[in-house]
FIMAR-281961 format. One record per residue (C-alpha): x, y, z; residue in one letter. Coordinates in Angstrom, 1 decimal, always signed. Layout:
N
(rec (X,Y,Z),"a")
...
% end
This chain:
337
(rec (+42.8,-24.5,-4.8),"m")
(rec (+42.6,-26.2,-8.4),"y")
(rec (+45.3,-23.8,-9.7),"l")
(rec (+47.7,-24.8,-6.6),"k")
(rec (+47.1,-28.6,-7.3),"r")
(rec (+47.8,-28.1,-11.1),"y")
(rec (+51.1,-26.1,-10.2),"t")
(rec (+52.2,-29.2,-7.7),"i")
(rec (+51.2,-31.7,-10.4),"g")
(rec (+53.1,-30.0,-13.2),"s")
(rec (+56.3,-29.1,-11.2),"v")
(rec (+56.1,-33.1,-10.3),"i")
(rec (+55.8,-33.8,-14.1),"f")
(rec (+58.5,-31.6,-15.2),"m")
(rec (+60.9,-33.0,-12.4),"l")
(rec (+60.3,-36.3,-13.7),"f")
(rec (+60.8,-35.3,-17.4),"i")
(rec (+64.1,-33.6,-16.4),"g")
(rec (+65.1,-36.6,-14.4),"w")
(rec (+64.2,-39.2,-17.1),"y")
(rec (+66.2,-37.5,-19.6),"i")
(rec (+69.3,-37.1,-17.6),"s")
(rec (+69.2,-40.8,-16.9),"q")
(rec (+69.9,-41.4,-20.5),"f")
(rec (+71.9,-38.2,-21.5),"l")
(rec (+73.4,-37.3,-18.4),"g")
(rec (+74.1,-33.5,-18.0),"f")
(rec (+75.4,-33.1,-21.8),"s")
(rec (+75.4,-29.8,-23.3),"q")
(rec (+73.8,-28.7,-26.3),"t")
(rec (+75.4,-27.3,-29.3),"e")
(rec (+75.2,-23.5,-29.6),"s")
(rec (+71.6,-22.8,-30.7),"i")
(rec (+70.2,-19.5,-31.9),"s")
(rec (+66.5,-17.9,-31.4),"l")
(rec (+65.5,-15.5,-33.8),"f")
(rec (+69.0,-14.6,-34.3),"g")
(rec (+70.0,-14.3,-30.7),"l")
(rec (+72.7,-16.9,-29.7),"p")
(rec (+71.4,-19.1,-26.5),"l")
(rec (+73.9,-20.3,-24.3),"p")
(rec (+75.1,-23.9,-23.9),"y")
(rec (+72.3,-25.6,-21.8),"l")
(rec (+71.9,-29.1,-20.7),"p")
(rec (+69.5,-31.3,-23.1),"v")
(rec (+67.1,-31.9,-20.3),"a")
(rec (+66.6,-28.1,-19.7),"v")
(rec (+65.8,-27.5,-23.4),"l")
(rec (+63.2,-30.3,-23.2),"v")
(rec (+61.8,-28.6,-20.3),"l")
(rec (+61.3,-25.1,-21.9),"i")
(rec (+58.4,-26.0,-23.9),"p")
(rec (+56.9,-27.7,-20.9),"v")
(rec (+57.3,-24.6,-18.7),"v")
(rec (+55.9,-22.5,-21.7),"i")
(rec (+52.9,-24.8,-21.9),"l")
(rec (+52.4,-24.7,-18.1),"y")
(rec (+52.6,-20.9,-18.3),"l")
(rec (+50.1,-20.6,-21.0),"m")
(rec (+47.7,-22.9,-19.3),"s")
(rec (+48.0,-21.1,-16.0),"v")
(rec (+46.9,-17.7,-17.9),"l")
(rec (+44.2,-19.6,-19.6),"h")
(rec (+42.8,-21.0,-16.2),"m")
(rec (+43.3,-17.5,-14.5),"t")
(rec (+41.4,-15.7,-17.3),"y")
(rec (+38.5,-18.1,-17.0),"y")
(rec (+38.6,-18.0,-13.5),"s")
(rec (+38.4,-14.3,-13.1),"v")
(rec (+35.6,-14.3,-15.5),"k")
(rec (+33.6,-17.1,-13.6),"s")
(rec (+34.2,-15.0,-10.4),"y")
(rec (+32.7,-12.0,-11.7),"f")
(rec (+29.6,-13.9,-13.2),"k")
(rec (+29.1,-15.5,-9.8),"l")
(rec (+29.5,-12.0,-8.2),"r")
(rec (+26.8,-10.9,-10.7),"n")
(rec (+24.6,-13.8,-9.6),"y")
(rec (+25.0,-13.2,-6.1),"q")
(rec (+24.4,-9.4,-6.2),"k")
(rec (+21.3,-10.1,-8.1),"d")
(rec (+20.0,-12.7,-5.7),"y")
(rec (+20.6,-10.0,-3.0),"s")
(rec (+18.6,-7.4,-5.2),"m")
(rec (+15.8,-10.1,-5.9),"l")
(rec (+15.2,-10.5,-2.1),"v")
(rec (+15.0,-6.7,-1.6),"d")
(rec (+12.6,-6.5,-4.5),"m")
(rec (+10.5,-9.2,-2.8),"i")
(rec (+10.5,-7.1,+0.4),"m")
(rec (+9.5,-4.3,-1.5),"d")
(rec (+6.8,-5.9,-3.3),"e")
(rec (+5.4,-7.2,-0.1),"l")
(rec (+5.5,-3.8,+1.5),"l")
(rec (+3.7,-2.2,-1.5),"n")
(rec (+6.8,+0.0,-2.0),"k")
(rec (+7.9,+1.7,-5.2),"s")
(rec (+11.3,+0.4,-6.4),"h")
(rec (+13.8,+0.2,-9.3),"h")
(rec (+16.4,-2.7,-9.5),"y")
(rec (+19.0,-3.3,-12.5),"n")
(rec (+19.6,-6.7,-12.9),"f")
(rec (+22.5,-8.1,-15.1),"k")
(rec (+21.7,-12.0,-15.3),"t")
(rec (+19.1,-13.1,-17.5),"e")
(rec (+17.4,-15.6,-15.0),"p")
(rec (+16.8,-12.7,-12.4),"y")
(rec (+15.9,-10.2,-15.2),"k")
(rec (+13.0,-12.7,-15.8),"l")
(rec (+12.0,-13.1,-12.2),"l")
(rec (+12.3,-9.3,-11.8),"a")
(rec (+9.8,-8.7,-14.6),"k")
(rec (+7.3,-11.2,-13.2),"v")
(rec (+7.4,-9.6,-9.7),"l")
(rec (+6.9,-6.1,-11.4),"e")
(rec (+3.7,-7.4,-12.9),"n")
(rec (+2.0,-9.3,-10.1),"t")
(rec (+0.9,-8.5,-6.6),"t")
(rec (+2.0,-10.1,-3.4),"m")
(rec (-0.1,-11.0,-0.5),"s")
(rec (+0.5,-13.1,+2.6),"i")
(rec (-1.7,-16.1,+3.6),"d")
(rec (-3.3,-16.9,+6.9),"d")
(rec (-1.1,-19.7,+7.4),"n")
(rec (+2.5,-18.6,+6.3),"i")
(rec (+5.4,-20.9,+5.7),"e")
(rec (+8.7,-19.3,+6.7),"l")
(rec (+11.6,-19.2,+4.2),"t")
(rec (+15.2,-19.7,+4.8),"d")
(rec (+15.6,-16.0,+4.5),"n")
(rec (+15.5,-14.0,+7.7),"e")
(rec (+14.7,-10.7,+6.3),"k")
(rec (+11.8,-12.1,+4.2),"v")
(rec (+10.7,-13.9,+7.2),"n")
(rec (+10.5,-10.7,+9.3),"n")
(rec (+8.6,-8.9,+6.8),"i")
(rec (+6.1,-11.8,+6.5),"m")
(rec (+5.4,-12.1,+10.1),"k")
(rec (+5.0,-8.2,+10.2),"m")
(rec (+2.2,-8.3,+7.6),"l")
(rec (+0.6,-11.0,+9.1),"n")
(rec (+0.4,-9.0,+12.3),"e")
(rec (-1.0,-6.0,+10.6),"i")
(rec (-3.7,-8.5,+9.0),"k")
(rec (-4.7,-9.6,+12.6),"e")
(rec (-5.3,-6.2,+13.6),"g")
(rec (-2.2,-5.7,+15.7),"k")
(rec (-0.1,-2.4,+15.9),"v")
(rec (+3.9,-2.9,+14.4),"v")
(rec (+6.6,-0.3,+13.8),"d")
(rec (+6.7,+0.7,+10.0),"l")
(rec (+9.0,+3.8,+10.6),"k")
(rec (+12.3,+1.8,+9.6),"k")
(rec (+10.7,+1.0,+6.1),"f")
(rec (+10.1,+4.6,+5.3),"n")
(rec (+6.9,+3.9,+3.6),"l")
(rec (+4.7,+6.7,+1.8),"a")
(rec (+1.9,+8.1,+3.8),"s")
(rec (-0.8,+6.7,+1.5),"d")
(rec (+0.9,+3.1,+1.5),"n")
(rec (-2.1,+0.6,+2.1),"s")
(rec (+0.2,-0.9,+5.1),"l")
(rec (+0.6,+2.4,+6.9),"v")
(rec (-3.4,+3.4,+6.5),"l")
(rec (-4.2,-0.3,+7.9),"q")
(rec (-1.6,+0.2,+10.5),"n")
(rec (-3.0,+3.4,+11.6),"q")
(rec (-6.9,+1.9,+11.5),"k")
(rec (-5.2,-0.9,+13.8),"n")
(rec (-3.9,+1.9,+16.1),"r")
(rec (-7.4,+3.4,+16.3),"m")
(rec (-9.2,+0.1,+16.8),"l")
(rec (-6.8,-0.9,+19.7),"n")
(rec (-7.4,+2.6,+21.3),"a")
(rec (-3.6,+3.4,+20.8),"d")
(rec (-4.7,+6.3,+19.2),"l")
(rec (-7.5,+8.5,+19.6),"s")
(rec (-9.8,+10.2,+17.1),"a")
(rec (-9.0,+13.5,+18.3),"e")
(rec (-5.4,+13.0,+18.1),"a")
(rec (-5.3,+11.9,+14.8),"i")
(rec (-7.4,+15.2,+13.7),"l")
(rec (-5.4,+17.2,+15.6),"a")
(rec (-2.4,+16.2,+13.4),"k")
(rec (-4.2,+15.9,+10.3),"s")
(rec (-1.1,+16.6,+7.9),"d")
(rec (+0.3,+13.1,+9.1),"k")
(rec (-2.7,+11.1,+8.1),"y")
(rec (-4.4,+10.2,+4.9),"s")
(rec (-8.0,+11.4,+4.1),"t")
(rec (-9.1,+7.9,+4.6),"e")
(rec (-7.9,+7.8,+8.0),"i")
(rec (-9.1,+11.3,+8.8),"l")
(rec (-12.8,+10.6,+7.7),"e")
(rec (-12.8,+7.3,+9.8),"k")
(rec (-11.3,+9.2,+12.8),"a")
(rec (-13.9,+12.1,+12.4),"y")
(rec (-16.8,+9.3,+12.3),"a")
(rec (-15.7,+7.9,+15.3),"d")
(rec (-15.4,+11.3,+17.2),"y")
(rec (-18.9,+12.1,+15.8),"a")
(rec (-20.3,+9.7,+18.3),"a")
(rec (-19.3,+11.8,+21.5),"t")
(rec (-17.8,+15.1,+20.8),"a")
(rec (-19.4,+18.3,+21.4),"p")
(rec (-20.5,+20.6,+18.6),"m")
(rec (-17.7,+23.0,+18.8),"y")
(rec (-15.2,+20.4,+18.3),"a")
(rec (-17.1,+18.7,+15.4),"l")
(rec (-17.4,+22.1,+13.6),"e")
(rec (-13.6,+22.6,+14.2),"k")
(rec (-12.8,+19.4,+12.1),"y")
(rec (-15.8,+19.5,+9.8),"q")
(rec (-13.5,+19.3,+6.9),"d")
(rec (-13.4,+15.7,+7.2),"y")
(rec (-17.2,+14.8,+7.6),"i")
(rec (-18.7,+12.3,+5.8),"t")
(rec (-22.3,+11.2,+4.9),"k")
(rec (-21.9,+8.3,+7.7),"d")
(rec (-20.6,+10.8,+10.1),"a")
(rec (-23.4,+13.4,+9.5),"l")
(rec (-26.0,+10.7,+10.2),"f")
(rec (-24.2,+10.0,+13.6),"i")
(rec (-24.5,+13.5,+14.4),"i")
(rec (-28.0,+13.8,+13.7),"i")
(rec (-28.8,+10.7,+15.6),"a")
(rec (-27.3,+12.3,+18.7),"r")
(rec (-29.6,+15.6,+18.2),"v")
(rec (-31.6,+16.0,+21.6),"n")
(rec (-31.2,+12.2,+22.0),"s")
(rec (-31.2,+10.6,+25.6),"d")
(rec (-27.4,+9.4,+25.2),"e")
(rec (-24.7,+11.2,+24.2),"n")
(rec (-27.2,+14.1,+23.5),"t")
(rec (-26.2,+16.9,+21.4),"l")
(rec (-28.1,+20.4,+21.3),"e")
(rec (-27.5,+22.1,+17.9),"v")
(rec (-28.8,+25.2,+16.0),"s")
(rec (-29.9,+24.9,+12.5),"n")
(rec (-27.1,+27.2,+11.4),"e")
(rec (-24.8,+24.6,+12.6),"a")
(rec (-26.7,+21.8,+10.9),"l")
(rec (-26.8,+23.4,+7.8),"l")
(rec (-23.1,+24.3,+7.9),"g")
(rec (-22.3,+20.6,+8.1),"l")
(rec (-24.8,+19.4,+5.4),"i")
(rec (-23.8,+21.8,+3.0),"n")
(rec (-20.2,+20.4,+3.1),"r")
(rec (-21.7,+17.2,+1.5),"l")
(rec (-23.4,+16.3,-1.8),"v")
(rec (-26.8,+14.6,-0.8),"l")
(rec (-29.5,+12.9,-2.7),"t")
(rec (-33.2,+13.3,-2.4),"r")
(rec (-33.2,+10.1,-0.4),"e")
(rec (-30.5,+11.5,+1.9),"d")
(rec (-32.4,+14.3,+2.7),"f")
(rec (-35.6,+12.3,+3.3),"l")
(rec (-33.4,+10.2,+5.8),"s")
(rec (-32.2,+13.0,+7.6),"i")
(rec (-35.9,+14.3,+8.2),"s")
(rec (-36.9,+10.8,+9.5),"k")
(rec (-34.1,+10.7,+11.8),"e")
(rec (-34.7,+14.3,+13.0),"l")
(rec (-38.4,+13.4,+13.7),"s")
(rec (-37.5,+11.3,+16.7),"i")
(rec (-36.0,+14.1,+19.0),"h")
(rec (-36.0,+17.4,+17.5),"m")
(rec (-38.4,+20.2,+18.1),"v")
(rec (-40.9,+20.0,+15.3),"p")
(rec (-40.5,+23.8,+14.6),"e")
(rec (-36.9,+23.8,+14.5),"q")
(rec (-37.4,+20.7,+12.1),"r")
(rec (-39.7,+22.4,+9.7),"m")
(rec (-37.7,+25.8,+9.6),"k")
(rec (-34.4,+23.5,+8.7),"l")
(rec (-35.7,+22.0,+5.8),"f")
(rec (-37.6,+24.9,+4.6),"e")
(rec (-34.3,+26.6,+4.4),"t")
(rec (-32.6,+23.7,+2.8),"l")
(rec (-35.3,+23.4,+0.2),"s")
(rec (-34.8,+27.2,-0.8),"e")
(rec (-31.2,+26.2,-1.4),"q")
(rec (-31.3,+22.8,-2.8),"l")
(rec (-33.8,+21.5,-4.9),"e")
(rec (-32.8,+17.8,-3.9),"e")
(rec (-34.3,+18.9,-0.3),"a")
(rec (-37.6,+20.0,-1.5),"q")
(rec (-39.1,+16.4,-1.4),"d")
(rec (-37.8,+16.3,+2.2),"a")
(rec (-39.4,+19.4,+3.1),"f")
(rec (-42.8,+18.6,+1.9),"l")
(rec (-42.6,+15.3,+3.6),"y")
(rec (-41.6,+17.2,+7.0),"t")
(rec (-44.8,+19.3,+6.7),"l")
(rec (-46.8,+16.4,+6.0),"l")
(rec (-45.4,+14.4,+8.9),"d")
(rec (-46.0,+17.4,+11.2),"l")
(rec (-49.7,+17.3,+9.8),"e")
(rec (-48.9,+21.1,+8.5),"m")
(rec (-51.5,+20.3,+5.7),"i")
(rec (-52.1,+24.0,+4.6),"e")
(rec (-48.5,+24.5,+4.3),"q")
(rec (-47.8,+21.7,+2.3),"a")
(rec (-50.7,+22.6,-0.2),"k")
(rec (-49.2,+25.9,-0.4),"e")
(rec (-45.8,+24.4,-1.2),"f")
(rec (-47.3,+22.1,-3.7),"l")
(rec (-49.0,+25.2,-5.6),"e")
(rec (-45.5,+26.6,-6.0),"s")
(rec (-44.1,+23.8,-7.8),"v")
(rec (-45.1,+22.2,-11.3),"p")
(rec (-48.5,+19.9,-11.3),"a")
(rec (-46.7,+16.9,-12.5),"d")
(rec (-44.1,+16.9,-9.7),"d")
(rec (-44.2,+15.2,-6.4),"m")
(rec (-47.4,+13.1,-7.6),"l")
(rec (-47.0,+10.6,-4.7),"k")
(rec (-47.5,+13.4,-2.1),"f")
(rec (-50.5,+14.8,-4.1),"r")
(rec (-51.9,+11.5,-4.0),"a")
(rec (-51.4,+11.6,-0.3),"y")
(rec (-53.1,+14.6,+0.2),"l")
(rec (-56.1,+13.6,-2.0),"a")
(rec (-56.7,+10.4,+0.0),"l")
(rec (-56.4,+12.2,+3.2),"k")
(rec (-58.9,+14.8,+2.3),"e")
(rec (-61.2,+11.8,+1.2),"s")
(rec (-61.2,+10.5,+4.9),"g")
(rec (-58.5,+7.7,+3.9),"q")
(rec (-55.7,+7.7,+6.7),"n")
(rec (-52.2,+6.1,+5.6),"y")
(rec (-48.8,+6.7,+6.8),"s")
(rec (-46.9,+9.2,+5.0),"i")
(rec (-43.8,+6.9,+5.3),"h")
(rec (-45.8,+4.7,+2.5),"l")
(rec (-45.3,+7.8,+0.1),"f")
(rec (-41.8,+8.3,+0.1),"i")
% end
């Protein structure tokens, strides 16, 4: 646009010069002139005067063209970097790995800042002028609110935090059952599978729990134990099956004591005693729970026999309980654990 105006103005200026000179000299011819040894034809004076003006015009046009092209590519780099920055912002919001090569210094600085920060969405989002970013922000807000969204088009990794939260939302909204998740374990993260197993443990039969026992957690184990011979969602289970589940976890002394207390509500005393006898033989951490079970079941003689098999300075609280009991003092065994 500016070059066109400049050209029109230059032509008008050259015509004016030619006209002005012709008013004084008419169309008189010059004498023979040579340029670098080459003779030039006879030309009107006005034409000779205009030749430097035309050369100046052509040189200025080349100069402007050069800087116009340079500015065009510079502007193009800025536009490309802006587009990449928008994509980078979207990737950051989606917790998606990325690598962008910016060409302009301002955008290089912004990219460096983004690479070293974490982006999150506020509860009350304010939309931008960019539709793509707005769509991402709306979607993230929906996930945050517990809704289920379609993330397939973003090609996110299976361990991406948004994918995991979206899967949790599907479970909570009953869009996907725990059994369906466990049946396709290769599509879900360990965290989701463990959460699904814990939900499944509340109602599933024992054979199904054993089928997916790779994903058992401590919370799931206590859910299962609470169902043993209970009035609601009852679960009849053998000691062998329980041992199979328990041995998949790393449990502490306190965990085993809690298991015994929970089983004391509904489990048959003999089965409970046999279970912890076996556990105490396998795991040192279960010995306190076995002794507690014996004392809770008033199996005093068996408890004394067990205490004789361990060092005298071990299980002092239980020894104190027995001493008080033998002296006629009746205290709850729960006070000594």
